[in-house]
N, C-alpha and C positions, 0 to 999 in steps of 0.2 A: 232582687231578680224576678223578672215576671212569672207568672204564674202559667204551663205549660200543659195545653189539652189534655194532657194523662196525666197532671200531676191528682194523687188521689186517687185514682184507678184502678184495679185490681188487674193487670194488664200484663202479658208477656209475648218476645216474640214470635211472628206467625210465621215471619215467610223466608226468613235465612235456610230453613231445612226442605223447605216443601216446594220450590221455586227453581224448576231446573234451569231456566232460560239465563243465558249468563248477562244479557243485556239487565236483567232484573236485579243478577247479585251482583253488578256490578256498582248500580246507583243504591243498592239496600244496604251496602257498606257505610255509605255517608252518615246513615240513620242509627248507627247502634256506636255509644257513648263510651267511653274506660271507665266502671265504676268508680278505678282505683283512682285516675285524676280527677276525678270530679270529687271525691270527696277527699281528697287533699289539697284543694281548691279551697273546699270550705272549709275545711277544718285554717287555713292557713290565709283566711281573709282579716285583712287591715279594719281593727276596731275605728268606724267614720268619726270616731268622737276625739280619736286619738292627733296631734300633733304630728304635722307633713316631717318624715327625714329632710333633715338640713340636706342642702346641697348649694353649689354654686350655678346658678345657667350660664350655659354658654353664652358668646357673644350674638347677637342677632342683628341683621341688616332689614331696614323695612323696603317694600319694592313692591306698592300700587295695594293691594290688599292682603299680602302675604308680607312673612318676617324669614329672611334667609337664616337658618340655624350655623353658629361654625361647628361643624361636624367634628376639629380637633380638636374639641372642648370637651370634657367628660359631660355625658349626655346628664341634662336635668333630669330628677324625680321627683316624685310629689308624696311619696312613701307606698304608693297605691300599690295593689299586688298585680302582677305582670300578668295581661290575658297572653302575649305571644310575645315571645325572644328568641331571635337569632343570634347564636354566638358563636362565629369564626368560621358559618358556614360555608361548605365548599360545594359542589356538584361537578363530577367528572364522570360522563358515560364511559364507558368500555376501560375502565380504568385500566392503567397495566397493559394496552394494546396497543399496537401503533394505530389505531384509530379513536385513542381516546381525543375526550373533546371536552374542554368542563367550559360548565352554562353559567356558573356563579362560582366568585373567590373571596373569600374572607367578608360575607356579609355580616354585619353587626346591627341591631337593632330592638330596640323592645318595646312596646307599647302596652300601655297600664290600661286598666280598668277602672277606668270614671266613673266614678258615683252616681247612679240615674241619667247618665250620656255615655253611650260607647263612642269611639272613635272613629271617625270615617278618613281611610287612609287610603287614597291613591297613589299607584307606582305608575311612572312615566319612563321614558328608554325607549332609545332606536328599536329596529324589529332584532329579533334573536340575542337580546340580551339578557334574559334569560326574569322577566316577570311573571310569566308562569311558571317556572321554575319556582320561585317563590311562593305562590300560592299552591301550589300542588303538595309542597313539603309540610306545609300549615294540613293541609288535608290528610296529609298521610298517605296519598295516590304514588302506585310504583309508576312509572320506574323512576319517576322523582325523586324519590321515598326509597328508602332512606338517602341522606346526606353522606357524601364521603366522607367530608372529617367536620368537626365542628357540632354543635347540638343545637336542634329546633325545639324550642317549650311550648306546650300550650298548658295554662292554665297551671303553670309551675311544673308540670311533667313533660319527661320528652315525648315527641309523638313515636305513638308505635304502630296507630293503623287506623284507619276512618273511623270517625264517629258522630255521635249523635249530635256532639255540642258543634259540631263545623259541618254548615250546610254551602252548598257549592252550588251555582250559577254560571251554566259552560255561555260561549258565545253560538254555539250549534243548536240547534232546537234535541230536545231532549227526551221528548216527551213520549209515551209509549203510545204507538198509533193504534192500537187496537179498544185503549181505554178512553171513554167520555174527559172531559172538562171537570168532573167532579171525580171521576176515580183518579184522575192522573196528580191533583191535588192531595188526595186525599190516603197516597200511596202508602208515606210514610206512617200514616197514623195505623194501616192497615198492617202494617208489618212489626208495629208496635203492640198489635194485638188490643186496640182501642175498637172497642164494641160498632158497627156497626150504624147505629143510629147516631152516637156521639159524633163519629168521624163525618157526618153528613153534613152534621149541624156545624162541625167548627168547619166544613170547604164551603159550605153556602156564604158564610162570614166571610170567608176569606176572597172568595169571588167576587164580590163588594167590592171587600176593604181594595183588590186590585183595579178597581175601574170596569170589571163585564158584571153582565147582567146576569141575573140568578136563573131566570125562566129560558133567557131565549139562550144563554152557553152553555149551561153545566153541562147538557146532554148534548155538545157538539164533540166531534174529533177532532185529532189535529189537522188532517188536512182541511177541516173546513173553517181554520182558522189562520189572521193575519198573522206576518211575523213578531207585530205587536203583539198582539194576544197572545201568541204561544209563547213568549217570554213574561207575559205579565200571568201566567199559568206554572209556567216555571219558577218565577219569584213566590208564586204565593203556596207554591210545593215546599219549597225550601222555608219560608218563613211560617206556615204552620205549625212547625215545629218548633219554634220558639230557640234557633241553635244559639250560642255566646256567641258566634266568631259566626260571619258570613262571607262568603269567597266569590267574588266576578269576576272571570274571565271573559273583560271585554263582552259581557251581555248584549248590547246597545249598539253593536257596531256594523250590522246587516240591517241596520232601518234606518230611514227616509230622516233627516234632518228635522222636521216636524217634530215624528213620534216620538226620536229620539229626546227633545228636550223635553216631551210631554210623560216620557217615562222616567227622565231624571229628574222631575217635579213629583213625579209620584215616589220614586226611590226614596225621595230624601223626606216625605211625609211619613210615608212606613218605618225606614231605619228609627225615625224618631218617636217612634210607638211604641216599637220592640227595642229600642235603648240595646242594640248589638255593636260590638266591636267588628265594622266593614276593611274587608281588604278589595280594592276594585283595581283591576287591571285594565289600562287605556291605552287607544295611542291619539286621544284626541285631549288637547292642554286644553281646550275653554272647558269640557267635560270634567278633567280633572278639577280646575280651578275650584268651577260650580259644587262641583260635590264633595270638596276631601276640606280634613278638617287640617291634614297634613299630606302633603305632598314629597315623595321621595322620587328622586331622577337616579334613573341607573347608565352607567355608561357600556361602551360594546362589550359582548362577551369575550374573557370572564367577567360577566357583571359584577359588577359591586353598585353600592351607594354613593352617589360621588355629588348631590346635594340632598338637602331636606329643605321645605318650607312648611311654614305654620301659617295658615292661610285664614282670615275669619267667615265665619257661617254666613251663607246666603240667606238674605232677608225679603227677597222676591222671589219670583219664580225666574228659571231660564234665559228668557227672553228676553226677559227685563234688566239684568244683572249681567248680559253680555255687549249691554250698553253702557254700563259705567265705566268713566275710562279707568280709574283706579285697578280693575277689574281686568282692563285693557291692557296696561302696564304690567299687571303682572304675565299675562299672556306672552306679550310679546319679549319679556325677560324670560320664559321659559322657553318658547319658539328658538329665541337665537341661541341659547345656551344646547339645546338638544339640534340645532343645526352644528352648531362649533363641535360636538361632540361627534357627528356623523362626517364631518371631515377630518378630523383629526383620529378619529378610533378613539380614544383617551382622550380625557382632559383630568391632568394633575389636579388633585382634592388641595385646597388652599388653607 
């Protein structure tokens, strides 16, 4: 696992008990890990030299750059620890009341902690099918958390609350208006008690990583930034903590097409560097096929996973990948599938 900025430092959290602003407290919860979960995960890591567990791989069907996985078969496992797992998870709001609404039902999947390579998982589906509910259950954020029934496991332990092992990037701009770019990016390190000199050094490094100019942009405030620049700040603020899991809820949805593709290229580069597991919710099929190693397609609410595709990793920038006939074949398959879901409301799993 990659070293994090605070590893080896004698630090302590300083923010939770001192900040009264609810907006700070809401974000701060994402920066504190569960020591029990991390300790348990560390003690159950599979020896990389050990042979993979025997399993029967489910049937696959090629489609362009992807392969459709038969979810009626037993899921294949390589024997690595599971970084995220859903076991028969259902979320019903206002359960037992007349206005009860079930967002997701019987969701099952697991994502393994592949050595030296986090997996990039994209979630597609019609509006209102529960995509964001899945992300927030992983994050441990109410009111989506806890699930009504079933279990959500992170690093082998049930999710009890938000933690620094998970970082989240939202579609809405979440920067603190009265803090500069550098202060926003280093907010999590400040909460962890990292000394100012060290955290600002790390912050300047991450300003460069996300394609901003240290001299020109570090002292700017959010109202002086474009939408794309604000999302770069949000990504840097999350990745500077080296979270094991990155949760992204349509982070590029409000950007123009050219900026969006540039951000996709940047995200792929950063993801390969930090080697984290990413869960990425999007309505863009092209975006899912370009970014994802794996794509889950959900049906209408109550949402469940109806299709699973494994996708070849991108080897070119987004604008070039989208010209590849095999890329377009995969996109067209998914577009037809989601159109069918929207027409029928639900597609029976084959």
